[in-house]
C-alpha positions as CSV (number, residue, x, y, z in Angstrom):
1,A,-4.2,7.3,15.4
2,P,-5.3,5.8,12.1
3,S,-3.5,2.6,11.2
4,A,-1.3,2.4,8.0
5,W,-1.4,-0.8,5.9
6,S,2.2,-1.4,7.0
7,I,1.0,-1.8,10.6
8,F,-1.4,-4.6,9.6
9,Y,1.3,-6.3,7.6
10,Y,4.0,-6.0,10.3
11,N,1.8,-7.2,13.1
12,T,0.2,-10.2,11.2
13,L,2.2,-10.9,8.1
14,I,1.2,-14.4,6.8
15,P,-2.3,-14.5,8.4
16,L,-3.1,-11.2,6.6
17,M,-2.3,-12.8,3.2
18,L,-4.5,-15.8,4.0
19,L,-7.5,-13.9,5.2
20,P,-9.3,-13.9,1.8
21,L,-9.1,-17.7,1.8
22,G,-10.5,-18.0,5.2
23,V,-13.3,-15.6,4.5
24,F,-14.1,-17.5,1.2
25,F,-14.4,-20.9,2.9
26,A,-16.3,-19.5,5.9
27,F,-18.8,-17.8,3.6
28,K,-19.0,-21.0,1.5
29,R,-20.0,-23.0,4.5
30,S,-22.1,-20.2,6.0
31,N,-23.3,-21.6,9.3
32,H,-24.0,-19.3,12.3
33,V,-20.4,-19.6,13.6
34,D,-18.9,-18.7,10.2
35,I,-21.2,-15.7,9.8
36,F,-20.3,-14.5,13.3
37,L,-16.6,-14.9,12.5
38,I,-16.9,-12.9,9.3
39,V,-18.8,-10.1,10.9
40,F,-16.5,-10.0,13.9
41,L,-13.4,-9.9,11.6
42,L,-14.8,-7.1,9.4
43,T,-15.9,-5.1,12.5
44,I,-12.5,-5.4,14.2
45,F,-10.7,-4.7,10.9
46,Y,-12.7,-1.4,10.5
47,F,-12.0,-0.2,14.1
48,T,-8.3,-1.3,13.9
49,G,-8.0,1.0,10.9
50,S,-9.2,3.8,13.1
51,M,-7.2,3.0,16.2
52,I,-3.9,1.1,16.1
53,R,-4.1,-0.4,19.5
54,I,-7.1,-2.6,18.5
55,I,-4.6,-4.6,16.5
56,L,-4.4,-6.6,19.8
57,L,-7.9,-7.8,19.0
58,F,-7.5,-8.1,15.3
59,A,-4.5,-10.3,15.3
60,P,-6.1,-13.3,17.1
61,V,-9.3,-13.4,14.9
62,A,-7.1,-12.8,11.8
63,S,-5.0,-15.8,12.8
64,L,-8.1,-17.9,13.3
65,V,-9.7,-17.1,10.0
66,A,-6.4,-17.5,8.1
67,A,-5.9,-20.9,9.8
68,Y,-9.3,-22.0,8.7
69,G,-8.6,-21.0,5.1
70,L,-5.2,-22.7,5.1
71,S,-6.6,-25.9,6.6
72,N,-9.2,-26.2,3.9
73,V,-6.6,-25.8,1.2
74,L,-4.4,-28.5,2.7
75,K,-7.4,-30.8,3.0
76,I,-8.1,-30.4,-0.7
77,F,-4.6,-31.3,-1.7
78,G,-4.2,-33.8,1.0
79,S,-7.3,-35.7,-0.2
80,F,-5.3,-37.0,-3.1
81,F,-3.2,-39.1,-0.7
82,D,-6.2,-40.1,1.4
83,E,-9.2,-42.3,0.8
84,K,-11.5,-39.7,2.3
85,R,-13.3,-37.7,-0.5
86,V,-13.1,-34.0,0.1
87,L,-13.9,-33.3,-3.5
88,S,-16.5,-35.0,-5.6
89,R,-15.3,-38.0,-7.7
90,K,-16.0,-36.2,-11.0
91,R,-14.0,-33.1,-9.8
92,K,-11.2,-35.3,-8.5
93,R,-10.9,-37.2,-11.8
94,Q,-10.6,-33.8,-13.6
95,L,-7.9,-32.5,-11.2
96,K,-5.9,-35.7,-11.3
97,T,-4.9,-34.9,-14.9
98,T,-3.3,-31.6,-13.7
99,V,-2.4,-32.2,-10.0
100,G,0.3,-34.7,-9.3
101,K,2.4,-35.6,-6.3
102,F,5.0,-33.0,-7.3
103,E,2.4,-30.2,-7.3
104,I,1.0,-31.4,-4.0
105,G,4.4,-31.6,-2.5
106,L,5.2,-28.1,-3.8
107,V,2.1,-26.7,-2.1
108,Y,3.1,-28.3,1.3
109,F,6.6,-27.0,0.8
110,I,5.4,-23.4,0.2
111,V,3.1,-23.7,3.3
112,G,6.2,-24.8,5.3
113,L,8.1,-21.8,4.1
114,M,5.3,-19.5,5.1
115,L,5.1,-21.0,8.6
116,F,8.9,-20.6,9.0
117,A,8.6,-17.0,7.8
118,Q,5.8,-16.3,10.3
119,V,7.7,-17.9,13.3
120,S,10.9,-16.0,12.3
121,H,9.0,-12.7,12.0
122,A,7.3,-13.2,15.4
123,A,10.6,-14.1,17.0
124,N,12.2,-11.0,15.5
125,I,9.5,-8.8,16.9
126,A,9.8,-10.4,20.4
127,T,13.6,-10.1,20.5
128,N,14.1,-6.6,18.9
129,D,10.9,-4.6,19.6
130,L,9.1,-5.9,22.7
131,A,10.1,-3.8,25.7
132,Y,13.5,-2.9,24.3
133,S,14.8,0.6,24.0
134,Q,17.6,2.0,21.8
135,L,19.8,4.0,24.1
136,S,22.4,4.8,21.5
137,P,22.3,5.0,17.8
138,G,22.7,1.7,16.1
139,A,22.7,-0.4,19.3
140,Q,20.1,-2.0,21.5
141,F,20.2,-2.6,25.3
142,H,17.9,-5.0,27.1
143,D,17.3,-2.5,29.8
144,W,13.5,-3.0,30.0
145,E,13.8,-6.8,29.8
146,E,16.4,-6.8,32.6
147,S,14.5,-4.4,34.8
148,L,11.2,-6.4,34.5
149,T,13.0,-9.7,35.1
150,W,14.8,-8.3,38.2
151,M,11.4,-7.1,39.6
152,K,9.8,-10.5,39.0
153,T,12.6,-12.4,40.6
154,N,13.5,-10.1,43.5
155,L,10.3,-8.4,44.6
156,P,7.2,-10.0,46.3
157,G,4.2,-10.6,44.1
158,D,2.0,-8.1,46.0
159,T,4.5,-5.2,45.4
160,V,2.8,-2.0,44.1
161,V,4.8,-0.2,41.5
162,V,4.0,3.4,40.3
163,S,5.0,4.4,36.8
164,W,3.6,6.4,34.0
165,W,0.6,4.5,32.4
166,D,2.5,3.5,29.3
167,Y,4.5,0.8,31.2
168,G,1.5,-0.7,33.1
169,Y,0.9,-3.4,30.6
170,W,4.6,-4.5,30.8
171,L,4.7,-4.5,34.6
172,T,1.7,-6.7,35.2
173,P,2.2,-9.6,32.8
174,I,6.0,-9.6,32.5
175,A,7.2,-8.5,36.0
176,N,4.1,-9.8,37.8
177,M,3.8,-6.5,39.7
178,T,0.6,-4.6,40.8
179,T,0.5,-1.3,39.0
180,V,-1.3,2.0,39.8
181,N,-1.8,2.9,36.2
182,D,-1.9,1.1,32.9
183,N,-3.2,1.7,29.4
184,A,-6.8,1.0,30.5
185,T,-6.9,3.3,33.5
186,L,-9.9,5.6,33.4
187,N,-9.3,7.2,36.8
188,A,-8.3,10.7,35.9
189,T,-7.4,11.6,39.5
190,R,-5.0,8.7,39.8
191,I,-3.3,9.6,36.5
192,G,-3.2,13.2,37.6
193,L,-1.5,12.4,40.9
194,T,1.0,10.2,39.2
195,G,1.9,12.9,36.7
196,M,2.1,15.5,39.4
197,A,4.5,13.3,41.5
198,L,6.7,12.6,38.5
199,T,7.0,16.2,37.5
200,Q,7.5,17.7,41.0
201,T,10.8,19.4,41.8
202,N,10.0,18.9,45.5
203,E,10.9,15.3,46.3
204,L,9.2,15.3,49.7
205,Y,5.9,16.3,48.0
206,S,6.3,13.6,45.4
207,A,7.0,11.0,48.2
208,K,3.7,12.0,49.9
209,I,1.8,11.4,46.7
210,F,3.4,8.0,46.2
211,K,2.5,7.1,49.7
212,Q,-1.0,8.2,49.0
213,L,-1.0,5.8,46.0
214,K,0.3,3.0,48.3
215,A,3.4,2.6,46.2
216,D,6.3,0.4,47.3
217,Y,8.5,1.3,44.3
218,V,8.6,4.0,41.6
219,L,9.6,3.1,38.0
220,V,11.2,5.9,36.0
221,Y,12.4,5.6,32.4
222,F,15.3,7.8,31.5
223,G,15.9,8.0,27.7
224,F,19.1,10.0,27.9
225,L,17.5,12.9,26.0
226,Y,17.9,11.1,22.6
227,S,15.6,12.6,20.0
228,G,12.7,10.3,19.3
229,L,13.6,7.9,22.0
230,G,11.3,9.4,24.7
231,G,11.6,9.0,28.4
232,D,10.0,10.3,31.6
233,E,12.5,13.2,31.6
234,G,10.6,14.8,28.7
């Protein structure tokens, strides 16, 4: 689905604000690495606007470009405390009349606040959104986190878990399980067999399909039929 601007802001926050600075300094230097970085950023930005999942590729390059822009700004202001000349002497004499220690300290203080805001935002996403499900209005249960942690600590590393493809990217990196389906699965037969097994009313028939898929365990997510929460029960 097309991505709203709020998605870009929510998933990147501070790096999104610093992107123009990074692009400016990269374009100003304009070596082959900078040109590649700018083209790659614009390409990923375009495709992320068309498909939200590509935000996984946009976020790293956005962070890289934003960090490059921020580092150049800090170098400029930091040069007033250092003997190294980032600016020309003439330009530095001109700026000395308007930029003092207070202004430089203020810039570094603002950057510190931005970094704190970014870390807090990332921590908030990790604790409130990543693999958590709301099983009752106004409350959150760590059911996904607890389930994935249990699998990681109690099941062998070569265990094969069958689930609907949405949860494949959680099972592999977090629970360290082998999955039959994930978000990149292109095998329509495998996805079809999984869907058929999960929707069958005949449990023996489902068991035969799971055995065919070489599954050791089956993961099923029950959302208690809450509207908008989802779940394998439909």
